[in-house]
N, C-alpha and C positions, 0 to 999 in steps of 0.2 A: 741553479736551474735557468736555462735560457727562456726568455719570454717568447711566446709564439701566438700569433693571431690565427687560430685554426678553427675553421667552420666546417671541416670535413664531416660528412654525414648529416649536416643540417639542411633543412629545406626552408627557403626564404621566398616571400612574396613581396614584390616591390610595385606599388601603384605608380603609374606614370613612369615606369622603369626603362622605357625605350629611347629616351632622348633627354638632352639637357642634364640637369643635376641627377635625375633618375638614372640615366645611363651611367654616369660616374659611380653611382651607388651599386648598380647591377654589376659593373665590371669589378669593383672592389670585392663584392661578396663572392663572385665567381673565383677570383684569384685566391681568396681565403679558403676555397674548397667547397662552398655551399652549392647546392642545387637550387637554381633560381627560376622562379616563375614571375613574369611581368604581366601587367594588365593596363589597359587604357580603353577609352571609349571607342577608339578606332582600331581596325585591323592594320597591323604593321608587320614588316619583316622582323621576325624574332632576332634578338641579339644572339650571336653565336653562343651555343651552349645553354640556351634558355628555352622555355616554353612561353608563348604569349597567349593571353586570354582577352577577349573583348568584354569590357565591363564598364557600365556607367556607375562610377563610384558613389553617386548620390542616390542610387536606386537600391533600397534594402534587399529586394529579392535578387537582384543581380549580384550584390555583394555576397549574400549567403551562397548563391550558386557558385561563385568564383572560389570561395574558400572550400566548399565541398569538393569542387573539381581538383583543387590542389591536394587535398587529403586523399581523395580517391586514387589519384595518380601516384602519389609519393608515400602515402601511409601516415603522414604527420605534417605538422607545420610548426617550425621552430622560431622563425623570425618573420615579423611583419614590419615593413617600412612604409609608413604613410607619407608618400612623397607627392602625390598628385595635388595640384593646387595652382594658385595664381589669380591674377585679376588685371583687366585692362584699366588704364588710368581714366578717371572721370571726376567731375565736380560733385562732391558729396551733397551740395545744396540742391542740385537738379536731378540727380540720379533717381531712377524710379524704384519703388518698393520691390518690384520684381527683380531688378538688377541686384539690389542688396541681398535679397533672399537667396539668389543663385550663388553669390560670392560666399556667403556664410555657409550655405549647404556644401559647397565644394571644399572649403578650407577648414571647416570645423565639424559639421555634421557627418560628412563622409568619413573622416578619420575615426570618429566615434563608432560608426556602423562597422567599419572593418575591424576595429579593435575589439568590439563586442564579439564578432564572429570568430576572430582569432583566439580570443581568450577562452571561449567555449571549448575549443580544441586543446589549447595549451594546458588548461587546468587538469585535463584527463591523462596527459602523457608524462612519462618519466622525464625529468629534466625541465618541465615547464616550457618556458619560451621567453622571447624578448620582443618588445614592440618599440620601434623608433619612429617618432613623429618629426617630420621635417617642418620646422617653424621658421621664423624670420626675425631679424633684429628690428623690423618694423613694428613688432608687437610691443616694444618698450620705448618707443620714441615717437614724436609727432610724424605722421605719414600723410601729408596732403596729397590728394588725388587718388590715394588708395586707402581711404579711411576704413571702409568696411572690411577690406582684406586685413589690415593691421589689427582691427578689433577681433576678427575671427582668429588670427594667429595668437593674440593675447589669450583668447579663450582656449586655444589648443594647448598653450603652455600651462594654463590652470588645470585643464582636463588631464594633462600628463601627470601632474602631481597627485590628483585625486585618484586616478586609476591605479597608480603605483601603490598607493596605500590600500585601496580596496582589493587589488588582485595579487599582492604579494602573499606568501613568498614564492609561489610557483611562477608568476609572471612579472618580469621587470619592465617598466615603462619609462622611457626617457625622451627628451626632445633636443633637437639641434636648432639653435637660432642662427640661421645662415645669413651672412652679409652679402656684399656684392660678389657675384660670380659670373665668370665669362662663359656664355653658352652661345648657341647658334642664333639667339635672339638679342645678344648684347648690343650690336650696332643699331638694330631697329629701335631698341628701347632707349639707349643713351646717346645716340648720335654718331658722328664720325670719329675717326681715330684720335684726332686732337682732343675732342671732348672727353673721350674715354680715358686718354692719358692724363688729362687734368683731374678727372675724378679719382683715378688710381693714385695720383700724387698725394691725395688727402688721407690715404689709408696707411697706417703705421708700417706695414710690411711692404708697401710700395706697389701693390698690384691687387687685382681682384683674385678671388679663389678660382681654381679649376674645379669642374664637377667631380673629378677623381679625388680631390682633397676632401670634399664633403663626404664622398663615398668612404674614404678611409676612416673618418670619424664614425660614420654609421656602422661600418664593419666592426670597429672597436667596441661600440656600445652593444652590438649584437653578440659579441664573443664572451668567453669566460674571463678574459682580461678585465672585463667590467662587471664581474659577478656580484660586486657589492655596490654597484651604482644603479640606483633606481629613484625615480622622481626628480631627476636632475634636468636642468636646462643648461646645455653646454653651448657656449657661443663659439661660432666658427666664422669670425668676422675680420680676421687679420689685425686685430688690436682695437677695433672700434673706430668711431668717428670723432675727430677733434671738436671741441666746443666752438660754436660760431664766434664767440668773443675773441678767440685767438687770432682771427683773421681781420679784426677791426683795427685800423691804424689810428 
């Protein structure tokens, strides 16, 4: 029997699904046959073939309203991808408590809010559902200048395992620990082409990921091909980062 990544008839919600890694996820889910709804804090032009909703993912009422809107429109919710997140660089020693609270709310509390709302729906429907949390390799290595973000992502990986145990067998929950990925913000974050090339040379596969490659992993985890995968933390990092001591002469 040929393997097929088929999400036809499934309804997916992707937070932050209109740009960057989120756009790659949205495109992969659409190609696999899913009906996709994206959401973000701002009104944007919907990705072709999708519906876009405005939602502050940190607001419990807005999250509940968004999930209700998806179910009202499509009759079900089969896949949730918690992609919205991120953090500006800052010195952990001087960052304000409010700054840290906002980072943790966006990268940890918001995915939990959406997961709770989605689980309520998925537990009642035939076939259950799948939740994919977009985490980061920063969760499991030192992350200077993004300490609160890394800590929140470590919490997200832990949350993934706990929810998978609590909500199975109807709902599978997995996380993708994403490494360096080329997006529209790559040059602003990492510098000019020469610096980006030097960074890519340290990655075993020789380059950063594309958003679509992360999207392909998310689509796999959402599909029946991953029907026995739950509570997993899947690295999408091109082979990881070499130890610093290898560069010491």
